[in-house]
Legacy VTK file of the C-alpha trace (Angstrom):
# vtk DataFile Version 3.0
C-alpha trace
ASCII
DATASET POLYDATA
POINTS 85 float
0.000 0.000 0.000
1.218 3.469 -0.761
0.666 6.352 1.646
1.757 9.963 1.777
3.156 11.483 4.952
4.596 14.867 5.886
7.914 15.232 7.693
9.753 18.267 8.990
12.202 19.500 6.344
15.310 18.821 8.439
14.222 15.264 9.265
13.340 14.520 5.645
16.711 15.872 4.471
18.603 13.712 6.957
16.568 10.665 5.975
17.160 11.198 2.263
20.888 11.785 2.839
21.448 8.759 5.075
19.072 6.062 3.815
19.597 4.724 0.297
16.621 5.000 -2.051
16.020 1.237 -2.219
16.012 0.946 1.595
13.658 3.790 2.474
10.333 1.942 2.497
11.746 -0.959 4.507
13.369 1.443 6.975
10.138 3.351 7.505
8.178 0.098 7.851
10.643 -1.231 10.450
10.598 1.988 12.472
6.806 2.209 12.301
6.479 -1.419 13.392
8.708 -0.739 16.415
6.682 2.339 17.388
3.358 0.536 17.005
4.593 -2.404 19.078
5.594 -0.012 21.870
2.207 1.721 21.769
0.333 -1.594 21.733
2.352 -2.773 24.717
1.622 0.450 26.622
-2.084 0.113 25.847
-2.072 -3.522 26.970
-0.369 -2.558 30.238
-2.915 0.212 30.824
-5.775 -2.236 30.238
-4.257 -4.787 32.592
-3.832 -2.123 35.272
-7.412 -0.935 34.820
-8.719 -4.506 34.963
-6.812 -5.060 38.225
-8.203 -1.881 39.833
-10.708 -2.923 42.525
-12.369 0.505 42.578
-13.028 0.318 38.837
-14.271 -3.259 39.176
-16.757 -2.113 41.842
-17.983 0.721 39.598
-18.480 -1.692 36.707
-20.421 -4.088 38.906
-22.546 -1.212 40.208
-23.359 -0.201 36.640
-24.304 -3.746 35.680
-26.796 -3.961 38.524
-28.212 -0.464 38.113
-31.956 -0.157 37.446
-32.240 3.639 37.346
-33.169 5.318 34.064
-30.831 8.272 34.575
-27.879 8.388 32.233
-24.586 8.106 34.022
-21.186 8.599 32.374
-19.840 5.865 34.642
-22.307 3.358 33.195
-21.829 3.673 29.452
-22.590 0.554 27.429
-20.465 0.778 24.228
-22.227 -2.220 22.663
-25.574 -0.454 22.759
-24.010 2.906 21.984
-25.855 4.661 24.772
-25.644 5.106 28.506
-27.308 2.633 30.763
-28.660 3.129 34.272
LINES 1 86
85 0 1 2 3 4 5 6 7 8 9 10 11 12 13 14 15 16 17 18 19 20 21 22 23 24 25 26 27 28 29 30 31 32 33 34 35 36 37 38 39 40 41 42 43 44 45 46 47 48 49 50 51 52 53 54 55 56 57 58 59 60 61 62 63 64 65 66 67 68 69 70 71 72 73 74 75 76 77 78 79 80 81 82 83 84
């Protein structure tokens, strides 16, 4: 797939000067893969920490058992796309 990106002039000049033409796509792909892996790992760690948070777990359980019709930002149901009790 081809994409177009914008880079600061100085960074683009350094890249063009240091990376041979036939290696540029592979270099960008490798660097992007490394960055995405780091971000995915950080997101996974944040999810694990949130899942281990007893306060959050209690809030989730409270939302599941709620019967009120008031919309609460703490009780959002993303599958239904609207706030639950």
